[in-house]
VOKOL-958235 format. One line per field, with one value per atom (N, C-alpha, C, O): z negated, x, y; atom name; residue in one letter. Coordinates in nm, 2 decimals. Example, Ala and Ser with C-alpha at 12.3 -4.5 7.8 and 13.67 -1.06 7.14 Angstrom:
up: -0.78,-0.78,-0.78,-0.85,-0.71,-0.71,-0.79,-0.80
east: 1.32,1.23,1.32,1.42,1.28,1.37,1.29,1.34
north: -0.57,-0.45,-0.33,-0.33,-0.22,-0.11,0.00,0.11
atome: N,CA,C,O,N,CA,C,O
residu: a,a,a,a,s,s,s,s
***
This chain:
up: -8.33,-8.34,-8.17,-8.13,-8.09,-7.95,-7.89,-7.81,-7.93,-7.86,-7.90,-7.81,-8.03,-8.05,-7.97,-7.91,-7.96,-7.85,-7.72,-7.66,-7.65,-7.50,-7.52,-7.46,-7.60,-7.61,-7.60,-7.52,-7.70,-7.73,-7.59,-7.56,-7.51,-7.38,-7.28,-7.21,-7.27,-7.19,-7.18,-7.07,-7.32,-7.37,-7.32,-7.24,-7.37,-7.32,-7.17,-7.12,-7.09,-6.94,-6.89,-6.78,-6.95,-6.93,-6.97,-6.91,-7.05,-7.10,-7.00,-6.93,-6.96,-6.88,-6.74,-6.69,-6.70,-6.56,-6.55,-6.45,-6.67,-6.65,-6.65,-6.60,-6.73,-6.70,-6.59,-6.55,-6.50,-6.39,-6.26,-6.14,-6.30,-6.19,-6.21,-6.31,-6.09,-6.08,-6.12,-6.06,-6.24,-6.28,-6.22,-6.17,-6.23,-6.17,-6.30,-6.40,-6.30,-6.42,-6.36,-6.25,-6.48,-6.45,-6.45,-6.36,-6.55,-6.58,-6.58,-6.68,-6.48,-6.49,-6.53,-6.55,-6.55,-6.59,-6.49,-6.47,-6.39,-6.28,-6.21,-6.25,-6.12,-6.03,-5.85,-5.82,-5.77,-5.63,-5.60,-5.65,-5.51,-5.44,-5.28,-5.23,-5.20,-5.06,-5.00,-4.92,-5.02,-4.95,-4.81,-4.77,-4.73,-4.59,-4.49,-4.52,-4.40,-4.33,-4.19,-4.14,-4.11,-3.93,-3.88,-3.93,-3.77,-3.70,-3.61,-3.58,-3.55,-3.45,-3.33,-3.35,-3.21,-3.15,-3.04,-3.01,-2.99,-2.90,-2.77,-2.75,-2.66,-2.56,-2.44,-2.34,-2.48,-2.41,-2.46,-2.57,-2.39,-2.42,-2.55,-2.65,-2.54,-2.68,-2.80,-2.89,-2.75,-2.87,-3.03,-3.14,-3.01,-3.12,-3.19,-3.16,-3.28,-3.34,-3.47,-3.51,-3.57,-3.69,-3.78,-3.74,-3.89,-3.95,-4.07,-4.16,-4.08,-4.23,-4.32,-4.28,-4.44,-4.55,-4.59,-4.57,-4.66,-4.71,-4.82,-4.81,-4.95,-5.04,-5.12,-5.11,-5.19,-5.32,-5.46,-5.51,-5.52,-5.64,-5.74,-5.70,-5.86,-5.98,-6.11,-6.18,-6.13,-6.27,-6.36,-6.33,-6.49,-6.62,-6.68,-6.76,-6.63,-6.65,-6.53,-6.55,-6.43,-6.33,-6.34,-6.25,-6.46,-6.50,-6.55,-6.51,-6.62,-6.67,-6.58,-6.62,-6.45,-6.35,-6.24,-6.23,-6.16,-6.05,-5.97,-6.00,-5.84,-5.76,-5.65,-5.59,-5.64,-5.57,-5.42,-5.32,-5.44,-5.28,-5.29,-5.40,-5.15,-5.15,-5.04,-4.94,-5.12,-5.04,-4.94,-4.99,-4.82,-4.74,-4.62,-4.54,-4.61,-4.49,-4.44,-4.33,-4.50,-4.47,-4.48,-4.46,-4.51,-4.50,-4.61,-4.69,-4.64,-4.76,-4.75,-4.71,-4.77,-4.70,-4.86,-4.96,-4.86,-4.96,-4.96,-4.85,-5.08,-5.11,-5.17,-5.26,-5.10,-5.17,-5.20,-5.14,-5.31,-5.38,-5.29,-5.28,-5.23,-5.20,-5.28,-5.33,-5.30,-5.37,-5.30,-5.22,-5.30,-5.19,-5.29,-5.41,-5.21,-5.29,-5.38,-5.48,-5.31,-5.38,-5.49,-5.55,-5.50,-5.58,-5.53,-5.46,-5.58,-5.52,-5.42,-5.41,-5.37,-5.24,-5.22,-5.22,-5.21,-5.18,-5.03,-4.97,-4.97,-4.82,-4.79,-4.84,-4.72,-4.66,-4.51,-4.45,-4.46,-4.34,-4.32,-4.40,-4.23,-4.19,-4.04,-3.97,-3.97,-3.82,-3.79,-3.84,-3.70,-3.66,-3.57,-3.49,-3.61,-3.56,-3.39,-3.33,-3.33,-3.21,-3.14,-3.19,-3.04,-2.97,-2.89,-2.83,-2.83,-2.71,-2.63,-2.67,-2.47,-2.37,-2.33,-2.31,-2.32,-2.24,-2.12,-2.11,-2.00,-1.90,-1.89,-1.89,-1.87,-1.83,-1.67,-1.57,-1.69,-1.55,-1.56,-1.64,-1.41,-1.36,-1.22,-1.12,-1.24,-1.12,-1.10,-1.20,-0.97,-0.92,-1.01,-1.05,-1.03,-1.06,-1.22,-1.24,-1.32,-1.47,-1.53,-1.61,-1.49,-1.54,-1.54,-1.59,-1.42,-1.42,-1.54,-1.57,-1.59,-1.70,-1.85,-1.95,-1.85,-2.00,-2.06,-2.16,-2.02,-2.10,-2.15,-2.21,-2.13,-2.19,-2.32,-2.38,-2.40,-2.53,-2.55,-2.46,-2.67,-2.71,-2.77,-2.82,-2.76,-2.82,-2.99,-3.07,-3.01,-3.20,-3.28,-3.25,-3.38,-3.44,-3.50,-3.52,-3.55,-3.62,-3.77,-3.81,-3.85,-3.98,-4.05,-4.02,-4.18,-4.24,-4.36,-4.43,-4.36,-4.48,-4.61,-4.69,-4.61,-4.76,-4.84,-4.96,-4.76,-4.87,-4.92,-4.98,-4.90,-4.90,-5.06,-5.05,-5.18,-5.29,-5.33,-5.43,-5.27,-5.30,-5.17,-5.05,-5.22,-5.14,-5.14,-5.24,-5.02,-5.03,-4.90,-4.79,-4.92,-4.81,-4.76,-4.81,-4.62,-4.52,-4.60,-4.60,-4.67,-4.73,-4.85,-4.94,-4.87,-5.03,-5.02,-4.92,-5.10,-5.14,-5.26,-5.35,-5.28,-5.43,-5.41,-5.32,-5.52,-5.52,-5.67,-5.78,-5.65,-5.76,-5.80,-5.73,-5.93,-6.00,-6.15,-6.21,-6.19,-6.32,-6.41,-6.38,-6.52,-6.63,-6.68,-6.73,-6.69,-6.74,-6.88,-6.89,-6.96,-7.09,-7.14,-7.23,-7.07,-7.05,-7.00,-7.01,-6.95,-6.78,-6.72,-6.65,-6.73,-6.67,-6.51,-6.47,-6.47,-6.31,-6.36,-6.44,-6.26,-6.30,-6.14,-6.05,-6.15,-6.02,-6.03,-6.12,-5.92,-5.94,-5.81,-5.71,-5.80,-5.68,-5.62,-5.69,-5.51,-5.46,-5.37,-5.28,-5.40,-5.28,-5.22,-5.26,-5.13,-5.05,-4.97,-4.98,-4.89,-4.78,-4.66,-4.61,-4.61,-4.49,-4.37,-4.37,-4.27,-4.16,-4.07,-4.03,-4.04,-3.95,-3.78,-3.75,-3.70,-3.59,-3.52,-3.52,-3.45,-3.44,-3.34,-3.29,-3.31,-3.29,-3.15,-3.15,-3.04,-2.92,-2.86,-2.81,-2.88,-2.85,-2.70,-2.63,-2.65,-2.49,-2.41,-2.43,-2.33,-2.25,-2.16,-2.10,-2.13,-2.02,-1.90,-1.81,-1.89,-1.77,-1.63,-1.63,-1.53,-1.42,-1.32,-1.31,-1.24,-1.13,-1.01,-0.91
east: 9.53,9.43,9.39,9.33,9.41,9.39,9.47,9.41,9.57,9.67,9.57,9.56,9.50,9.44,9.33,9.30,9.25,9.14,9.16,9.09,9.30,9.35,9.36,9.28,9.45,9.47,9.36,9.34,9.29,9.14,9.05,8.99,9.06,9.00,9.04,8.97,9.20,9.28,9.25,9.24,9.23,9.23,9.10,9.10,8.98,8.85,8.83,8.76,8.91,8.90,8.96,8.91,9.08,9.12,9.05,9.08,8.97,8.89,8.81,8.79,8.74,8.61,8.68,8.66,8.77,8.82,8.86,8.85,8.90,8.92,8.80,8.81,8.70,8.55,8.51,8.43,8.53,8.46,8.54,8.50,8.64,8.70,8.63,8.61,8.61,8.56,8.66,8.76,8.65,8.70,8.66,8.55,8.75,8.70,8.67,8.73,8.60,8.55,8.62,8.61,8.70,8.76,8.67,8.66,8.61,8.49,8.36,8.30,8.31,8.13,8.06,8.09,7.95,7.81,7.79,7.67,7.88,7.80,7.96,8.07,7.91,8.03,7.97,7.86,8.08,8.06,8.13,8.24,8.06,8.13,8.13,8.02,8.22,8.19,8.17,8.07,8.23,8.20,8.25,8.34,8.18,8.20,8.16,8.07,8.21,8.18,8.18,8.29,8.10,8.08,8.04,7.94,8.08,8.06,7.99,8.00,7.91,7.83,7.83,7.90,7.77,7.76,7.63,7.61,7.56,7.43,7.50,7.61,7.40,7.45,7.43,7.50,7.32,7.30,7.38,7.42,7.40,7.49,7.42,7.48,7.30,7.25,7.20,7.12,7.26,7.19,7.28,7.23,7.39,7.46,7.56,7.56,7.64,7.74,7.75,7.74,7.77,7.77,7.84,7.89,7.83,7.87,7.79,7.74,7.78,7.71,7.80,7.90,7.76,7.82,7.73,7.61,7.77,7.70,7.77,7.89,7.75,7.80,7.69,7.58,7.74,7.66,7.68,7.80,7.57,7.57,7.53,7.45,7.58,7.56,7.59,7.69,7.44,7.46,7.40,7.33,7.45,7.42,7.29,7.23,7.25,7.11,7.06,7.05,7.01,6.96,6.88,6.88,6.80,6.68,6.79,6.76,6.90,6.99,7.04,7.08,7.06,7.17,7.06,6.94,7.13,7.06,7.19,7.28,7.18,7.30,7.27,7.17,7.37,7.35,7.42,7.37,7.54,7.63,7.77,7.83,7.82,7.93,8.01,7.98,8.12,8.23,8.33,8.44,8.32,8.40,8.46,8.39,8.60,8.67,8.61,8.55,8.61,8.56,8.42,8.38,8.35,8.20,8.11,8.15,8.01,7.95,7.81,7.72,7.79,7.64,7.59,7.67,7.43,7.34,7.32,7.32,7.32,7.33,7.19,7.13,7.14,7.01,7.04,7.12,6.96,6.94,6.85,6.73,6.88,6.77,6.78,6.89,6.66,6.66,6.64,6.55,6.70,6.69,6.66,6.65,6.64,6.61,6.74,6.73,6.89,6.98,7.08,7.18,6.97,7.03,7.00,6.90,7.11,7.08,7.17,7.26,7.17,7.26,7.23,7.12,7.37,7.36,7.40,7.50,7.32,7.33,7.33,7.26,7.40,7.42,7.46,7.53,7.41,7.45,7.48,7.44,7.53,7.58,7.57,7.60,7.54,7.49,7.56,7.53,7.63,7.69,7.57,7.49,7.59,7.47,7.48,7.58,7.36,7.35,7.37,7.31,7.43,7.45,7.39,7.34,7.35,7.27,7.35,7.44,7.34,7.43,7.43,7.32,7.56,7.55,7.60,7.69,7.57,7.65,7.76,7.77,7.84,8.01,8.00,7.97,8.03,8.04,8.17,8.24,8.22,8.38,8.38,8.35,8.43,8.43,8.56,8.63,8.61,8.72,8.74,8.84,8.59,8.61,8.59,8.51,8.65,8.68,8.54,8.46,8.52,8.41,8.27,8.18,8.26,8.14,8.13,8.02,8.24,8.26,8.24,8.26,8.21,8.15,8.06,8.11,7.97,7.85,7.91,7.83,8.00,8.04,8.05,8.05,8.05,8.04,8.21,8.27,8.26,8.38,8.33,8.21,8.44,8.42,8.41,8.47,8.31,8.30,8.39,8.43,8.45,8.59,8.58,8.47,8.68,8.68,8.65,8.69,8.56,8.49,8.63,8.73,8.60,8.68,8.70,8.61,8.83,8.85,8.94,9.01,8.90,8.95,8.81,8.82,8.68,8.59,8.56,8.45,8.65,8.60,8.67,8.78,8.62,8.67,8.78,8.86,8.79,8.87,8.98,8.95,9.11,9.18,9.18,9.19,9.16,9.14,9.20,9.19,9.24,9.30,9.16,9.05,9.21,9.09,9.00,8.88,9.07,8.98,8.93,8.88,8.93,8.84,8.74,8.72,8.67,8.54,8.53,8.58,8.46,8.41,8.25,8.18,8.20,8.05,8.01,8.06,7.93,7.89,7.74,7.67,7.72,7.62,7.59,7.68,7.42,7.41,7.34,7.27,7.40,7.36,7.24,7.26,7.14,7.01,7.01,6.99,7.02,7.05,7.10,7.04,7.24,7.34,7.32,7.37,7.23,7.24,7.33,7.33,7.45,7.58,7.63,7.63,7.67,7.71,7.87,7.95,7.88,8.03,8.06,7.98,8.19,8.26,8.33,8.41,8.31,8.38,8.43,8.35,8.58,8.62,8.64,8.70,8.60,8.56,8.70,8.74,8.73,8.87,8.85,8.77,8.93,8.92,8.79,8.71,8.75,8.63,8.68,8.78,8.61,8.65,8.59,8.47,8.66,8.59,8.55,8.63,8.42,8.36,8.36,8.31,8.41,8.39,8.28,8.16,8.30,8.19,8.09,8.13,7.97,7.83,7.84,7.86,7.82,7.80,7.66,7.65,7.55,7.45,7.42,7.46,7.35,7.37,7.25,7.13,7.30,7.23,7.13,7.14,7.03,6.94,6.95,7.02,6.90,6.93,6.87,6.76,6.97,6.97,6.88,6.90,6.79,6.75,6.76,6.73
north: -3.00,-3.04,-3.04,-3.14,-2.94,-2.93,-3.07,-3.15,-3.08,-3.18,-3.35,-3.44,-3.35,-3.47,-3.49,-3.60,-3.37,-3.38,-3.42,-3.49,-3.36,-3.42,-3.53,-3.60,-3.61,-3.74,-3.83,-3.92,-3.80,-3.85,-3.87,-3.97,-3.76,-3.75,-3.83,-3.89,-3.83,-3.91,-4.03,-4.10,-4.09,-4.22,-4.29,-4.39,-4.22,-4.24,-4.26,-4.35,-4.15,-4.18,-4.29,-4.33,-4.36,-4.46,-4.60,-4.70,-4.59,-4.71,-4.70,-4.80,-4.58,-4.60,-4.66,-4.77,-4.58,-4.64,-4.79,-4.86,-4.83,-4.97,-5.09,-5.20,-5.03,-5.11,-5.09,-5.18,-4.99,-4.99,-5.09,-5.11,-5.14,-5.23,-5.40,-5.46,-5.44,-5.57,-5.64,-5.64,-5.74,-5.86,-5.96,-5.97,-6.08,-6.24,-6.29,-6.25,-6.37,-6.49,-6.60,-6.65,-6.65,-6.79,-6.92,-7.01,-6.92,-7.02,-6.98,-6.93,-7.00,-6.94,-7.07,-7.19,-6.99,-7.14,-7.20,-7.24,-7.23,-7.32,-7.38,-7.36,-7.44,-7.53,-7.48,-7.45,-7.48,-7.46,-7.55,-7.57,-7.64,-7.73,-7.75,-7.73,-7.79,-7.81,-7.68,-7.69,-7.55,-7.41,-7.44,-7.52,-7.36,-7.39,-7.25,-7.18,-7.24,-7.11,-7.12,-7.15,-7.11,-7.12,-7.01,-6.96,-6.96,-6.85,-6.90,-7.02,-6.81,-6.84,-6.75,-6.65,-6.77,-6.68,-6.67,-6.79,-6.61,-6.61,-6.63,-6.59,-6.70,-6.73,-6.59,-6.57,-6.51,-6.41,-6.28,-6.28,-6.17,-6.08,-6.01,-5.98,-5.98,-5.92,-6.00,-5.97,-6.12,-6.22,-6.19,-6.23,-6.13,-6.12,-6.21,-6.33,-6.19,-6.31,-6.30,-6.18,-6.37,-6.38,-6.49,-6.59,-6.46,-6.61,-6.68,-6.60,-6.79,-6.87,-6.93,-6.98,-6.91,-6.98,-7.07,-7.05,-7.18,-7.31,-7.32,-7.28,-7.37,-7.45,-7.53,-7.49,-7.65,-7.69,-7.62,-7.60,-7.58,-7.52,-7.62,-7.70,-7.63,-7.69,-7.61,-7.62,-7.53,-7.43,-7.53,-7.63,-7.47,-7.53,-7.51,-7.58,-7.40,-7.32,-7.27,-7.15,-7.29,-7.23,-7.11,-7.03,-7.09,-6.99,-6.89,-6.78,-6.89,-6.79,-6.71,-6.60,-6.75,-6.70,-6.63,-6.66,-6.53,-6.50,-6.46,-6.38,-6.54,-6.49,-6.38,-6.37,-6.30,-6.16,-6.21,-6.25,-6.18,-6.14,-6.20,-6.23,-6.22,-6.32,-6.19,-6.13,-6.20,-6.11,-6.17,-6.16,-6.22,-6.30,-6.23,-6.17,-6.27,-6.19,-6.04,-6.04,-5.96,-5.83,-5.82,-5.71,-5.91,-5.89,-5.90,-5.99,-5.85,-5.86,-5.94,-5.86,-6.04,-6.11,-6.13,-6.14,-6.14,-6.17,-6.32,-6.38,-6.40,-6.53,-6.56,-6.49,-6.67,-6.71,-6.86,-6.93,-6.91,-7.03,-7.13,-7.09,-7.23,-7.33,-7.44,-7.48,-7.49,-7.64,-7.72,-7.69,-7.86,-7.93,-8.06,-8.05,-8.18,-8.30,-8.36,-8.44,-8.30,-8.36,-8.24,-8.26,-8.11,-8.05,-7.91,-7.88,-7.80,-7.66,-7.63,-7.72,-7.55,-7.53,-7.37,-7.32,-7.30,-7.17,-7.12,-7.16,-7.05,-7.00,-6.85,-6.76,-6.85,-6.65,-6.67,-6.76,-6.55,-6.53,-6.37,-6.28,-6.36,-6.24,-6.22,-6.32,-6.11,-6.09,-5.93,-5.83,-5.96,-5.83,-5.71,-5.75,-5.59,-5.54,-5.52,-5.50,-5.53,-5.54,-5.40,-5.31,-5.38,-5.26,-5.24,-5.34,-5.12,-5.13,-5.10,-5.02,-5.17,-5.19,-5.02,-4.95,-4.96,-4.80,-4.81,-4.89,-4.75,-4.71,-4.62,-4.50,-4.69,-4.61,-4.56,-4.63,-4.45,-4.38,-4.34,-4.28,-4.41,-4.38,-4.35,-4.41,-4.22,-4.13,-4.09,-4.10,-4.04,-3.96,-3.82,-3.77,-3.79,-3.64,-3.68,-3.76,-3.63,-3.67,-3.59,-3.64,-3.48,-3.42,-3.45,-3.39,-3.59,-3.63,-3.75,-3.79,-3.79,-3.89,-3.84,-3.91,-3.71,-3.66,-3.76,-3.82,-3.78,-3.83,-3.99,-4.06,-4.03,-4.16,-4.18,-4.07,-4.29,-4.30,-4.36,-4.43,-4.33,-4.41,-4.52,-4.53,-4.64,-4.75,-4.75,-4.68,-4.84,-4.83,-4.86,-4.97,-4.80,-4.85,-4.96,-5.00,-5.04,-5.17,-5.12,-5.01,-5.21,-5.17,-5.18,-5.25,-5.06,-4.98,-5.11,-5.15,-5.17,-5.26,-5.19,-5.25,-5.06,-5.01,-5.02,-5.02,-5.02,-5.04,-5.14,-5.15,-5.27,-5.42,-5.40,-5.34,-5.44,-5.43,-5.53,-5.51,-5.62,-5.76,-5.78,-5.75,-5.85,-5.85,-6.04,-6.11,-6.09,-6.25,-6.33,-6.28,-6.44,-6.53,-6.58,-6.59,-6.60,-6.67,-6.79,-6.79,-6.86,-6.97,-6.94,-7.02,-6.80,-6.73,-6.66,-6.59,-6.66,-6.55,-6.52,-6.59,-6.40,-6.37,-6.37,-6.31,-6.44,-6.45,-6.33,-6.35,-6.25,-6.19,-6.26,-6.34,-6.23,-6.34,-6.25,-6.21,-6.23,-6.17,-6.30,-6.39,-6.26,-6.34,-6.27,-6.15,-6.32,-6.27,-6.21,-6.09,-6.28,-6.28,-6.16,-6.10,-6.13,-6.00,-5.88,-5.77,-5.93,-5.80,-5.75,-5.65,-5.84,-5.79,-5.87,-5.99,-5.79,-5.86,-5.91,-5.86,-6.02,-6.09,-6.14,-6.16,-6.15,-6.18,-6.32,-6.33,-6.45,-6.55,-6.58,-6.59,-6.60,-6.63,-6.79,-6.87,-6.81,-6.96,-6.99,-6.91,-7.08,-7.13,-7.25,-7.34,-7.24,-7.39,-7.38,-7.48,-7.28,-7.28,-7.33,-7.28,-7.44,-7.50,-7.44,-7.41,-7.42,-7.35,-7.46,-7.54,-7.47,-7.55,-7.50,-7.40,-7.58,-7.51,-7.44,-7.49,-7.31,-7.21,-7.29,-7.39,-7.23,-7.26,-7.14,-7.02,-7.23,-7.12,-7.18,-7.29,-7.09,-7.11,-7.11,-7.01,-7.19,-7.14,-7.05,-7.05,-7.00,-6.86,-6.90,-7.01,-6.81,-6.84,-6.89,-6.84,-7.00,-7.08,-6.99,-6.93,-6.99,-6.92,-7.00,-7.12,-6.95,-7.02,-6.98,-7.04
atome: N,CA,C,O,N,CA,C,O,N,CA,C,O,N,CA,C,O,N,CA,C,O,N,CA,C,O,N,CA,C,O,N,CA,C,O,N,CA,C,O,N,CA,C,O,N,CA,C,O,N,CA,C,O,N,CA,C,O,N,CA,C,O,N,CA,C,O,N,CA,C,O,N,CA,C,O,N,CA,C,O,N,CA,C,O,N,CA,C,O,N,CA,C,O,N,CA,C,O,N,CA,C,O,N,CA,C,O,N,CA,C,O,N,CA,C,O,N,CA,C,O,N,CA,C,O,N,CA,C,O,N,CA,C,O,N,CA,C,O,N,CA,C,O,N,CA,C,O,N,CA,C,O,N,CA,C,O,N,CA,C,O,N,CA,C,O,N,CA,C,O,N,CA,C,O,N,CA,C,O,N,CA,C,O,N,CA,C,O,N,CA,C,O,N,CA,C,O,N,CA,C,O,N,CA,C,O,N,CA,C,O,N,CA,C,O,N,CA,C,O,N,CA,C,O,N,CA,C,O,N,CA,C,O,N,CA,C,O,N,CA,C,O,N,CA,C,O,N,CA,C,O,N,CA,C,O,N,CA,C,O,N,CA,C,O,N,CA,C,O,N,CA,C,O,N,CA,C,O,N,CA,C,O,N,CA,C,O,N,CA,C,O,N,CA,C,O,N,CA,C,O,N,CA,C,O,N,CA,C,O,N,CA,C,O,N,CA,C,O,N,CA,C,O,N,CA,C,O,N,CA,C,O,N,CA,C,O,N,CA,C,O,N,CA,C,O,N,CA,C,O,N,CA,C,O,N,CA,C,O,N,CA,C,O,N,CA,C,O,N,CA,C,O,N,CA,C,O,N,CA,C,O,N,CA,C,O,N,CA,C,O,N,CA,C,O,N,CA,C,O,N,CA,C,O,N,CA,C,O,N,CA,C,O,N,CA,C,O,N,CA,C,O,N,CA,C,O,N,CA,C,O,N,CA,C,O,N,CA,C,O,N,CA,C,O,N,CA,C,O,N,CA,C,O,N,CA,C,O,N,CA,C,O,N,CA,C,O,N,CA,C,O,N,CA,C,O,N,CA,C,O,N,CA,C,O,N,CA,C,O,N,CA,C,O,N,CA,C,O,N,CA,C,O,N,CA,C,O,N,CA,C,O,N,CA,C,O,N,CA,C,O,N,CA,C,O,N,CA,C,O,N,CA,C,O,N,CA,C,O,N,CA,C,O,N,CA,C,O,N,CA,C,O,N,CA,C,O,N,CA,C,O,N,CA,C,O,N,CA,C,O,N,CA,C,O,N,CA,C,O,N,CA,C,O,N,CA,C,O,N,CA,C,O,N,CA,C,O,N,CA,C,O,N,CA,C,O,N,CA,C,O,N,CA,C,O,N,CA,C,O,N,CA,C,O,N,CA,C,O,N,CA,C,O,N,CA,C,O,N,CA,C,O,N,CA,C,O,N,CA,C,O,N,CA,C,O,N,CA,C,O,N,CA,C,O,N,CA,C,O,N,CA,C,O,N,CA,C,O,N,CA,C,O,N,CA,C,O,N,CA,C,O,N,CA,C,O,N,CA,C,O,N,CA,C,O,N,CA,C,O,N,CA,C,O,N,CA,C,O,N,CA,C,O,N,CA,C,O,N,CA,C,O,N,CA,C,O,N,CA,C,O,N,CA,C,O,N,CA,C,O,N,CA,C,O,N,CA,C,O,N,CA,C,O,N,CA,C,O
residu: x,x,x,x,x,x,x,x,x,x,x,x,x,x,x,x,x,x,x,x,x,x,x,x,x,x,x,x,x,x,x,x,x,x,x,x,x,x,x,x,x,x,x,x,x,x,x,x,x,x,x,x,x,x,x,x,x,x,x,x,x,x,x,x,x,x,x,x,x,x,x,x,x,x,x,x,x,x,x,x,x,x,x,x,x,x,x,x,x,x,x,x,x,x,x,x,x,x,x,x,x,x,x,x,x,x,x,x,x,x,x,x,x,x,x,x,x,x,x,x,x,x,x,x,x,x,x,x,x,x,x,x,x,x,x,x,x,x,x,x,x,x,x,x,x,x,x,x,x,x,x,x,x,x,x,x,x,x,x,x,x,x,x,x,x,x,x,x,x,x,x,x,x,x,x,x,x,x,x,x,x,x,x,x,x,x,x,x,x,x,x,x,x,x,x,x,x,x,x,x,x,x,x,x,x,x,x,x,x,x,x,x,x,x,x,x,x,x,x,x,x,x,x,x,x,x,x,x,x,x,x,x,x,x,x,x,x,x,x,x,x,x,x,x,x,x,x,x,x,x,x,x,x,x,x,x,x,x,x,x,x,x,x,x,x,x,x,x,x,x,x,x,x,x,x,x,x,x,x,x,x,x,x,x,x,x,x,x,x,x,x,x,x,x,x,x,x,x,x,x,x,x,x,x,x,x,x,x,x,x,x,x,x,x,x,x,x,x,x,x,x,x,x,x,x,x,x,x,x,x,x,x,x,x,x,x,x,x,x,x,x,x,x,x,x,x,x,x,x,x,x,x,x,x,x,x,x,x,x,x,x,x,x,x,x,x,x,x,x,x,x,x,x,x,x,x,x,x,x,x,x,x,x,x,x,x,x,x,x,x,x,x,x,x,x,x,x,x,x,x,x,x,x,x,x,x,x,x,x,x,x,x,x,x,x,x,x,x,x,x,x,x,x,x,x,x,x,x,x,x,x,x,x,x,x,x,x,x,x,x,x,x,x,x,x,x,x,x,x,x,x,x,x,x,x,x,x,x,x,x,x,x,x,x,x,x,x,x,x,x,x,x,x,x,x,x,x,x,x,x,x,x,x,x,x,x,x,x,x,x,x,x,x,x,x,x,x,x,x,x,x,x,x,x,x,x,x,x,x,x,x,x,x,x,x,x,x,x,x,x,x,x,x,x,x,x,x,x,x,x,x,x,x,x,x,x,x,x,x,x,x,x,x,x,x,x,x,x,x,x,x,x,x,x,x,x,x,x,x,x,x,x,x,x,x,x,x,x,x,x,x,x,x,x,x,x,x,x,x,x,x,x,x,x,x,x,x,x,x,x,x,x,x,x,x,x,x,x,x,x,x,x,x,x,x,x,x,x,x,x,x,x,x,x,x,x,x,x,x,x,x,x,x,x,x,x,x,x,x,x,x,x,x,x,x,x,x,x,x,x,x,x,x,x,x,x,x,x,x,x,x,x,x,x,x,x,x,x,x,x,x,x,x,x,x,x,x,x,x,x,x,x,x,x,x,x,x,x,x,x,x,x,x,x
***
């Protein structure tokens, strides 16, 4: 009797573990056309840098779907639906966090360099839930009638040339 209980418990754990994984939908209730990604960089030191995503979105029923996030190139960005004259457009942006400039003390006596801060480590890619190619992204959305979140892989993202904003003019 104990063996049956253990087998049922292990089977139940296996089922729960499988349902917690993010599975991709092959045919969502919409189409995504002309996806593009563009990096940008501010002209001043503390302006920051980031990336913008844009695509045409053609839902079968726009009221039935809530767009959530985009997972792309190790980053997660919130998506917004913008209604234009020609239809719906998905837009998202990501901005790297600004860091305060820190003074670095360089001295022949190393004890005077104690207050120097170490550089920030690179982002941890293990936390990113998908393995994607550079021209792929995963979009999450919610179907209102089911109350369930789905994931759809967008392929063929075109990378536009980077935008470099000018800095302040020097007098």
